[in-house]
Backbone as numpy.savetxt, mean C-alpha at the origin, in Angstrom:
# Nx Ny Nz CAx CAy CAz Cx Cy Cz
10.05 -15.71 -4.77 8.93 -14.90 -4.30 8.23 -14.25 -5.50
6.92 -14.19 -5.44 6.14 -13.54 -6.50 5.80 -12.11 -6.04
6.24 -11.15 -6.81 6.14 -9.74 -6.40 5.28 -8.97 -7.40
4.32 -8.25 -6.86 3.39 -7.44 -7.64 3.67 -5.98 -7.35
4.08 -5.23 -8.38 4.35 -3.81 -8.25 3.20 -3.03 -8.87
2.55 -2.20 -8.08 1.52 -1.30 -8.60 2.15 0.08 -8.66
2.31 0.57 -9.87 3.09 1.77 -10.14 2.18 2.90 -10.60
2.33 4.08 -9.98 1.46 5.22 -10.31 2.31 6.48 -10.45
2.74 6.77 -11.67 3.47 8.01 -11.96 3.16 8.38 -13.41
2.68 9.60 -13.66 2.25 9.95 -15.02 3.39 10.27 -15.98
4.63 10.40 -15.49 5.73 10.86 -16.34 6.68 9.71 -16.70
6.75 9.33 -17.97 7.60 8.21 -18.37 9.09 8.44 -18.14
9.52 9.69 -18.09 10.94 9.98 -17.90 11.29 10.38 -16.47
10.43 10.09 -15.54 10.63 10.49 -14.15 11.62 9.56 -13.45
12.11 10.03 -12.30 12.89 9.16 -11.43 12.06 7.97 -11.00
10.77 8.18 -10.80 9.90 7.07 -10.43 9.90 5.97 -11.48
9.88 6.35 -12.75 9.93 5.35 -13.82 11.25 4.59 -13.78
12.34 5.32 -13.53 13.64 4.66 -13.42 13.68 3.71 -12.22
13.04 4.09 -11.12 12.94 3.21 -9.96 12.16 1.95 -10.29
11.07 2.11 -11.00 10.28 0.94 -11.41 11.14 -0.02 -12.23
11.84 0.53 -13.22 12.66 -0.32 -14.09 13.79 -0.98 -13.32
14.43 -0.23 -12.43 15.52 -0.81 -11.64 14.98 -1.92 -10.73
13.82 -1.70 -10.15 13.26 -2.71 -9.25 12.98 -4.01 -9.98
12.42 -3.92 -11.17 12.16 -5.13 -11.95 13.47 -5.85 -12.26
14.46 -5.10 -12.67 15.77 -5.67 -13.00 16.39 -6.36 -11.79
16.40 -5.67 -10.65 17.04 -6.21 -9.45 16.28 -7.42 -8.92
14.97 -7.32 -8.85 14.18 -8.41 -8.28 14.26 -9.67 -9.13
14.23 -9.51 -10.44 14.35 -10.70 -11.30 15.75 -11.29 -11.20
16.76 -10.46 -11.08 18.12 -10.96 -10.92 18.26 -11.74 -9.61
17.45 -11.37 -8.60 17.47 -12.07 -7.33 16.62 -13.35 -7.36
16.01 -13.65 -8.49 15.26 -14.88 -8.64 13.77 -14.77 -8.39
13.26 -13.55 -8.21 11.83 -13.36 -7.97 11.05 -13.26 -9.29
9.79 -13.66 -9.25 8.87 -13.38 -10.34 8.26 -12.00 -10.10
8.13 -11.21 -11.16 7.64 -9.83 -11.00 6.55 -9.54 -12.03
5.46 -8.96 -11.56 4.39 -8.44 -12.43 4.17 -6.98 -12.06
4.02 -6.12 -13.07 3.82 -4.69 -12.85 2.49 -4.25 -13.43
1.72 -3.51 -12.65 0.56 -2.79 -13.16 0.92 -1.31 -13.20
1.14 -0.77 -14.40 1.46 0.65 -14.59 0.13 1.37 -14.81
-0.40 1.97 -13.76 -1.79 2.43 -13.79 -2.04 3.50 -14.83
-1.10 4.45 -14.99 -1.32 5.49 -16.00 -1.23 4.90 -17.40
-0.27 4.03 -17.64 -0.14 3.41 -18.96 -1.36 2.57 -19.29
-1.94 1.94 -18.28 -3.13 1.12 -18.46 -4.39 1.97 -18.60
-4.28 3.27 -18.30 -5.43 4.17 -18.20 -6.47 3.58 -17.24
-5.95 3.15 -16.10 -6.81 2.56 -15.07 -7.79 3.60 -14.57
-9.06 3.24 -14.51 -10.10 4.15 -14.04 -10.16 4.09 -12.51
-9.85 5.20 -11.82 -9.87 5.16 -10.36 -11.25 5.35 -9.74
-12.25 5.62 -10.56 -13.57 6.00 -10.04 -14.44 4.77 -9.82
-14.94 4.61 -8.60 -15.86 3.52 -8.29 -17.22 3.81 -8.91
-17.73 2.87 -9.67 -19.00 3.05 -10.39 -19.84 1.77 -10.33
-21.10 1.91 -10.65 -21.94 0.74 -10.77 -21.49 -0.19 -11.88
-20.83 0.36 -12.91 -20.35 -0.46 -14.03 -19.20 -1.36 -13.63
-18.71 -1.24 -12.40 -17.65 -2.14 -11.93 -18.17 -3.57 -11.75
-19.49 -3.73 -11.85 -20.10 -5.04 -11.61 -20.94 -5.45 -12.81
-20.76 -6.68 -13.24 -21.49 -7.17 -14.41 -22.93 -7.50 -14.08
-23.20 -7.65 -12.81 -24.60 -7.73 -12.35 -24.66 -7.10 -10.97
-25.83 -6.61 -10.61 -25.98 -5.87 -9.36 -26.98 -6.56 -8.44
-26.66 -6.56 -7.16 -27.62 -7.03 -6.16 -28.64 -5.94 -5.85
-28.19 -4.67 -5.84 -29.06 -3.54 -5.52 -29.03 -2.56 -6.69
-29.77 -2.80 -7.74 -29.68 -1.97 -8.95 -30.19 -0.54 -8.77
-30.98 -0.28 -7.76 -31.59 1.05 -7.60 -30.74 2.02 -6.79
-29.74 1.51 -6.08 -28.92 2.37 -5.21 -27.57 1.71 -5.04
-26.51 2.43 -5.42 -25.18 1.84 -5.38 -24.67 1.76 -3.94
-24.56 0.56 -3.43 -23.93 0.28 -2.15 -22.65 -0.47 -2.47
-21.58 0.28 -2.66 -20.41 -0.25 -3.35 -19.79 -1.45 -2.64
-19.64 -1.37 -1.33 -19.02 -2.48 -0.63 -19.89 -3.74 -0.66
-21.19 -3.55 -0.63 -22.09 -4.72 -0.68 -22.14 -5.31 -2.08
-22.00 -4.46 -3.09 -21.92 -4.98 -4.45 -20.60 -5.74 -4.67
-19.52 -5.29 -4.02 -18.27 -6.03 -4.09 -18.47 -7.44 -3.52
-19.12 -7.52 -2.39 -19.36 -8.81 -1.75 -20.19 -9.72 -2.65
-21.18 -9.15 -3.29 -22.01 -9.91 -4.23 -21.19 -10.37 -5.43
-20.33 -9.49 -5.93 -19.51 -9.83 -7.09 -18.51 -10.93 -6.77
-18.03 -10.98 -5.53 -17.15 -12.08 -5.12 -17.89 -13.40 -5.25
-19.13 -13.44 -4.76 -19.92 -14.68 -4.80 -20.28 -15.09 -6.22
-20.60 -14.10 -7.06 -21.14 -14.39 -8.38 -20.10 -14.29 -9.50
-18.88 -13.93 -9.18 -17.87 -13.74 -10.22 -18.25 -12.63 -11.17
-18.73 -11.50 -10.61 -19.35 -10.46 -11.44 -18.54 -9.18 -11.54
-17.23 -9.22 -11.28 -16.43 -8.01 -11.42 -16.15 -7.68 -12.88
-16.05 -6.37 -13.16 -15.61 -5.93 -14.47 -14.20 -6.47 -14.73
-13.83 -6.68 -16.00 -12.55 -7.32 -16.31 -11.33 -6.60 -15.74
-11.32 -5.27 -15.71 -10.13 -4.58 -15.20 -9.92 -4.83 -13.71
-11.01 -4.92 -12.96 -10.89 -5.23 -11.54 -10.49 -6.69 -11.33
-11.09 -7.58 -12.09 -10.78 -9.00 -11.97 -9.30 -9.26 -12.21
-8.73 -8.60 -13.21 -7.31 -8.77 -13.49 -6.45 -8.36 -12.29
-6.76 -7.22 -11.70 -5.95 -6.73 -10.59 -6.15 -7.58 -9.33
-7.35 -8.06 -9.08 -7.58 -8.97 -7.96 -6.75 -10.24 -8.14
-6.76 -10.78 -9.36 -5.99 -12.00 -9.62 -4.50 -11.76 -9.37
-3.99 -10.62 -9.79 -2.58 -10.31 -9.55 -2.29 -10.15 -8.07
-3.20 -9.51 -7.35 -3.03 -9.29 -5.92 -2.95 -10.61 -5.17
-3.82 -11.54 -5.49 -3.82 -12.81 -4.78 -2.78 -13.78 -5.32
-2.23 -13.49 -6.48 -1.11 -14.28 -7.01 0.17 -14.01 -6.24
0.35 -12.77 -5.78 1.64 -12.35 -5.26 1.88 -12.82 -3.83
3.17 -12.83 -3.47 3.59 -13.01 -2.09 3.90 -11.67 -1.45
4.28 -10.70 -2.28 4.68 -9.40 -1.77 4.16 -8.31 -2.70
3.58 -7.27 -2.12 3.00 -6.16 -2.86 3.84 -4.91 -2.63
4.18 -4.22 -3.73 4.87 -2.94 -3.63 3.99 -1.88 -4.29
3.65 -0.85 -3.55 2.99 0.32 -4.12 4.06 1.39 -4.33
4.25 1.80 -5.60 5.30 2.78 -5.91 4.67 4.02 -6.53
5.06 5.21 -6.05 4.36 6.43 -6.43 5.15 7.65 -5.98
4.84 8.83 -6.48 5.32 10.08 -5.88 4.38 10.47 -4.75
4.93 10.93 -3.64 4.10 11.32 -2.50 3.42 12.65 -2.81
2.10 12.62 -2.92 1.32 13.83 -3.20 0.41 14.08 -2.01
0.53 15.27 -1.42 -0.28 15.64 -0.27 -0.26 14.54 0.81
0.92 14.03 1.06 1.17 13.04 2.09 0.38 11.74 1.88
0.11 11.45 0.64 -0.62 10.22 0.35 -0.31 9.77 -1.08
-1.09 8.84 -1.56 -0.89 8.30 -2.90 -1.64 9.15 -3.92
-1.21 9.16 -5.19 -1.99 9.83 -6.23 -3.40 9.24 -6.33
-4.32 10.03 -6.84 -5.73 9.61 -6.90 -5.91 8.30 -7.65
-5.13 8.09 -8.70 -5.30 6.87 -9.49 -4.96 5.64 -8.66
-4.00 5.77 -7.76 -3.63 4.64 -6.90 -4.64 4.47 -5.77
-5.13 5.56 -5.23 -6.20 5.44 -4.22 -7.41 4.75 -4.81
-7.74 5.09 -6.07 -8.86 4.43 -6.73 -8.60 2.95 -6.96
-7.35 2.61 -7.23 -7.00 1.19 -7.38 -7.28 0.46 -6.07
-6.87 1.04 -4.95 -7.13 0.41 -3.66 -8.63 0.26 -3.43
-9.38 1.32 -3.70 -10.84 1.29 -3.48 -11.50 0.19 -4.29
-11.06 0.01 -5.53 -11.72 -0.92 -6.43 -11.20 -2.35 -6.33
-9.98 -2.54 -5.82 -9.34 -3.86 -5.85 -9.26 -4.50 -4.47
-9.15 -3.73 -3.41 -9.19 -4.29 -2.06 -10.66 -4.51 -1.70
-11.22 -5.59 -2.19 -12.68 -5.72 -2.20 -13.22 -6.40 -0.95
-14.43 -5.99 -0.60 -15.18 -6.60 0.49 -15.49 -8.04 0.13
-15.24 -8.93 1.08 -15.51 -10.34 0.85 -14.28 -11.15 0.49
-13.21 -10.46 0.09 -11.94 -11.14 -0.18 -10.82 -10.56 0.67
-10.71 -9.24 0.67 -9.63 -8.56 1.40 -10.07 -8.23 2.82
-11.31 -7.81 2.98 -11.83 -7.45 4.30 -13.30 -7.81 4.35
-13.90 -7.63 5.52 -15.32 -7.89 5.69 -15.59 -9.28 6.26
-16.65 -9.40 7.04 -17.08 -10.67 7.64 -15.94 -11.31 8.43
-15.30 -10.50 9.27 -14.23 -11.01 10.12 -12.85 -10.98 9.49
-12.75 -10.56 8.24 -11.45 -10.45 7.58 -10.84 -9.09 7.91
-10.00 -9.06 8.92 -9.30 -7.82 9.26 -8.14 -8.14 10.19
-7.13 -7.26 10.12 -5.96 -7.36 10.98 -5.31 -8.74 10.85
-5.13 -9.45 11.96 -4.44 -10.75 11.87 -5.24 -11.79 11.10
-6.50 -11.50 10.83 -7.33 -12.40 10.02 -7.67 -11.79 8.66
-6.97 -10.75 8.26 -7.25 -10.09 6.99 -7.08 -11.01 5.80
-7.81 -10.71 4.75 -7.86 -11.59 3.60 -6.56 -11.73 2.83
-5.61 -10.79 3.02 -4.35 -10.86 2.29 -3.24 -11.54 3.10
-3.51 -11.99 4.30 -2.54 -12.76 5.05 -2.23 -14.05 4.30
-0.99 -14.52 4.21 0.23 -14.10 4.90 1.16 -13.25 4.03
0.61 -12.51 3.10 1.45 -11.71 2.21 2.07 -10.53 2.95
3.06 -9.94 2.31 3.69 -8.74 2.85 3.54 -7.60 1.86
3.81 -6.37 2.31 3.65 -5.20 1.46 4.62 -4.12 1.87
4.88 -3.22 0.93 5.85 -2.14 1.16 5.49 -0.95 0.30
5.73 0.25 0.81 5.62 1.48 0.05 6.99 1.85 -0.49
7.02 2.38 -1.71 8.26 2.93 -2.29 7.86 4.23 -2.98
8.41 5.36 -2.51 7.95 6.63 -3.08 9.05 7.67 -3.06
8.85 8.70 -3.85 9.74 9.85 -3.90 9.04 11.05 -3.29
9.84 11.96 -2.75 9.29 13.18 -2.17 10.32 14.30 -2.28
9.84 15.52 -2.36 10.73 16.66 -2.45 11.28 17.11 -1.11
10.74 16.59 0.00 11.18 17.12 1.29 12.46 16.43 1.76
13.15 17.08 2.69 14.38 16.57 3.27 14.03 15.65 4.44
14.87 14.65 4.73 14.57 13.75 5.84 14.35 14.47 7.16
15.13 15.53 7.40 15.01 16.25 8.67 13.65 16.93 8.81
13.04 17.28 7.68 11.74 17.93 7.72 10.63 16.99 8.15
10.85 15.68 7.96 9.81 14.69 8.24 10.27 13.68 9.27
11.17 14.08 10.15 11.60 13.24 11.25 10.95 13.69 12.55
11.27 13.04 13.65 10.72 13.47 14.94 11.06 14.94 15.21
10.05 15.74 15.45 10.24 17.17 15.67 10.43 17.98 14.41
10.31 17.35 13.25 10.50 18.06 11.99 9.36 18.99 11.66
9.65 19.94 10.77 8.68 20.96 10.38 7.37 20.36 9.87
7.45 19.27 9.12 6.28 18.71 8.46 5.68 17.51 9.20
6.20 17.23 10.38 5.67 16.10 11.13 6.39 14.81 10.81
6.28 13.86 11.69 6.97 12.59 11.56 6.39 11.77 10.40
7.26 11.37 9.47 6.80 10.59 8.33 6.12 9.29 8.75
6.59 8.69 9.85 5.95 7.46 10.33 4.47 7.70 10.63
4.17 8.85 11.23 2.78 9.18 11.51 2.01 9.48 10.23
2.67 10.16 9.30 2.00 10.52 8.05 1.63 9.30 7.22
2.38 8.23 7.35 2.11 7.01 6.58 1.19 6.04 7.31
0.73 6.42 8.49 -0.07 5.51 9.31 -1.32 5.03 8.59
-1.97 5.93 7.86 -3.22 5.53 7.20 -3.00 4.44 6.16
-1.80 4.40 5.57 -1.49 3.36 4.60 -0.95 2.10 5.28
0.00 2.29 6.18 0.59 1.13 6.85 -0.41 0.38 7.71
-1.16 1.12 8.53 -2.11 0.48 9.44 -3.49 0.33 8.81
-4.01 1.46 8.28 -5.39 1.48 7.81 -5.63 0.70 6.53
-4.59 0.49 5.74 -4.75 -0.27 4.50 -4.02 -1.62 4.59
-2.70 -1.60 4.74 -1.94 -2.84 4.71 -2.27 -3.76 5.89
-2.04 -3.25 7.11 -2.26 -4.11 8.28 -3.71 -4.54 8.40
-4.64 -3.62 8.13 -6.06 -3.98 8.23 -6.41 -5.13 7.29
-5.74 -5.17 6.13 -6.02 -6.22 5.14 -5.25 -7.51 5.41
-4.49 -7.55 6.50 -3.77 -8.77 6.86 -2.36 -8.85 6.35
-1.88 -7.77 5.71 -0.53 -7.77 5.16 0.51 -7.50 6.24
1.63 -8.16 6.14 2.79 -7.85 6.96 3.46 -6.63 6.35
3.72 -5.60 7.15 4.16 -4.30 6.64 5.67 -4.15 6.79
6.37 -4.04 5.67 7.81 -3.86 5.69 8.16 -2.38 5.62
9.33 -1.99 6.13 9.72 -0.57 6.10 9.73 -0.03 4.67
9.29 1.21 4.49 9.21 1.78 3.14 10.58 2.19 2.62
10.65 2.37 1.30 11.80 3.06 0.71 11.35 4.46 0.36
12.16 5.45 0.76 11.82 6.85 0.49 12.97 7.49 -0.28
12.65 8.01 -1.46 13.61 8.79 -2.23 13.48 10.25 -1.85
14.36 10.74 -0.98 14.23 12.08 -0.40 14.76 13.17 -1.35
14.21 14.39 -1.16 14.67 15.64 -1.77 15.08 15.48 -3.23
14.26 14.78 -4.00 14.67 14.41 -5.35 14.77 15.62 -6.29
14.11 16.71 -5.98 14.17 17.88 -6.86 15.04 19.00 -6.30
15.56 18.82 -5.10 16.23 19.93 -4.44 17.63 19.56 -3.95
18.22 18.54 -4.55 19.56 18.15 -4.15 20.60 18.80 -5.05
21.80 18.95 -4.53 22.92 19.37 -5.36 23.28 18.23 -6.31
23.46 18.54 -7.57 23.77 17.51 -8.54 22.55 16.68 -8.89
22.78 15.50 -9.46 21.70 14.61 -9.89 21.56 13.47 -8.89
20.44 13.42 -8.14 20.28 12.38 -7.13 19.85 11.04 -7.71
19.65 10.98 -9.01 19.04 9.79 -9.62 19.81 8.51 -9.30
21.09 8.48 -9.63 21.84 7.23 -9.47 21.95 6.83 -8.01
22.17 7.80 -7.15 22.26 7.47 -5.72 20.95 6.90 -5.20
19.84 7.48 -5.64 18.53 6.98 -5.22 18.28 5.59 -5.77
18.62 5.38 -7.04 18.40 4.06 -7.64 19.25 2.99 -6.96
20.49 3.33 -6.64 21.35 2.36 -5.97 20.83 2.05 -4.57
20.34 3.08 -3.88 19.79 2.86 -2.54 18.53 2.00 -2.61
17.71 2.22 -3.62 16.50 1.40 -3.78 16.87 -0.04 -4.08
17.85 -0.24 -4.94 18.30 -1.60 -5.26 18.75 -2.33 -4.00
19.52 -1.64 -3.15 19.98 -2.25 -1.91 18.82 -2.57 -0.98
17.85 -1.67 -0.92 16.66 -1.88 -0.09 15.91 -3.13 -0.55
15.77 -3.30 -1.85 15.05 -4.45 -2.39 15.81 -5.75 -2.14
17.11 -5.71 -2.28 17.89 -6.93 -2.04 17.79 -7.37 -0.58
17.67 -6.41 0.31 17.58 -6.73 1.74 16.15 -7.06 2.18
15.19 -6.91 1.30 13.78 -7.05 1.67 13.43 -8.40 2.30
13.94 -9.52 1.80 13.56 -10.81 2.42 13.93 -10.93 3.89
14.92 -10.16 4.34 15.33 -10.21 5.74 14.79 -9.04 6.56
14.00 -8.17 5.94 13.51 -6.99 6.64 12.56 -7.38 7.77
12.65 -6.65 8.87 11.78 -6.90 10.01 10.48 -6.13 9.85
9.33 -6.81 9.86 8.05 -6.11 9.71 7.76 -5.19 10.88
6.95 -4.16 10.63 6.48 -3.29 11.69 5.54 -4.07 12.62
5.50 -3.62 13.86 4.61 -4.24 14.86 3.31 -3.45 14.96
2.20 -4.17 15.04 0.88 -3.56 15.21 0.11 -4.36 16.25
-0.88 -3.73 16.83 -1.76 -4.46 17.72 -2.74 -5.33 16.92
-3.22 -6.38 17.57 -4.17 -7.29 16.95 -5.46 -7.30 17.75
-6.44 -8.02 17.28 -7.79 -7.96 17.86 -7.81 -8.33 19.33
-7.02 -9.30 19.72 -7.05 -9.76 21.11 -6.43 -8.76 22.08
-5.81 -7.71 21.57 -5.21 -6.69 22.44 -6.23 -5.69 22.97
-7.47 -5.74 22.45 -8.48 -4.78 22.89 -9.58 -5.49 23.66
-10.29 -4.70 24.45 -11.40 -5.23 25.22 -12.73 -5.00 24.52
-13.82 -5.17 25.28 -15.16 -5.02 24.72 -15.45 -3.60 24.28
-14.69 -2.63 24.80 -14.89 -1.23 24.42 -14.04 -0.82 23.22
-13.37 -1.79 22.59 -12.56 -1.57 21.38 -11.30 -0.74 21.65
-10.90 -0.60 22.90 -9.65 0.08 23.23 -8.70 -0.93 23.86
-7.40 -0.58 23.89 -6.41 -1.49 24.45 -6.75 -1.88 25.88
-6.62 -3.16 26.16 -6.81 -3.62 27.53 -5.76 -2.99 28.43
-6.09 -2.84 29.71 -5.19 -2.19 30.65 -3.88 -2.95 30.81
-3.90 -4.25 30.56 -2.68 -5.05 30.72 -1.84 -5.09 29.44
-2.27 -4.35 28.40 -1.54 -4.33 27.13 -0.88 -2.97 26.97
0.42 -2.97 26.86 1.16 -1.72 26.67 1.12 -1.31 25.21
0.92 -0.01 24.92 0.97 0.45 23.53 2.33 0.13 22.91
2.32 -0.39 21.70 3.58 -0.75 21.05 4.12 0.37 20.18
3.34 1.42 19.98 3.85 2.61 19.30 3.00 3.80 19.72
3.48 4.98 19.37 2.86 6.20 19.87 1.44 6.41 19.37
1.10 5.80 18.26 -0.25 6.00 17.72 -1.32 5.45 18.65
-0.93 4.53 19.53 -1.91 3.95 20.45 -1.82 4.53 21.85
-0.95 5.51 22.04 -0.77 6.06 23.38 -2.08 6.60 23.93
-2.37 6.31 25.16 -3.65 6.70 25.75 -3.74 8.21 26.00
-2.59 8.86 26.07 -2.60 10.29 26.38 -2.46 11.16 25.15
-2.74 10.66 23.98 -2.71 11.49 22.78 -1.73 11.02 21.73
-1.44 11.88 20.79 -0.70 11.51 19.59 0.67 12.16 19.53
1.27 12.43 20.67 2.57 13.08 20.66 3.63 12.10 20.16
4.21 12.36 18.99 5.17 11.44 18.36 6.58 12.00 18.43
């Protein structure tokens, strides 16, 4: 399997860096090909700009998604974007690895998604969900957080982690056609007794070794909805996010 790791952590001596290194070691030992984009080391620019395109269809007003579509047709992406697109479409499996900041990815990684998940290749013109441009690839989140599992479980103080990750699992991965595998979460990394590093690294290694047999999450597809864009009456919600009576998780 060809695996692309997009890594976003500014600290070279962090647990996240150790997780990145362990993942490369484990995955290659399992016979996979691995490529890593270390966004901070690359000084990847997360800001969408007109300079992202070597030529513009609409030079007087930046319509970013439409310029992406034009750049797909004309081969007009800036070199840093072209490199990441090539890596994305090279891979069979995508791993986004990061520290969880404000229940989402760091800005540099969000910018990577904005600039690399491009209109005309990943989404747009019918490319979405079961027809998304990244099908049949799979994807997974791997991140660290300071909170305890109980804080982010059903009924937890901070809300259910499954709901908190919905925008990434459904709104990014599934929308782009990716099969979504369960995430790896390094819990309470700063607030544990002793050093959690080795235990977390060993748990991540086991998670990665089991990845080829992991069961993907279930999501609804286009045919599950009617003309009003809501679930047909004969289709039962497959998770709480689609419940007709609200978002009680």
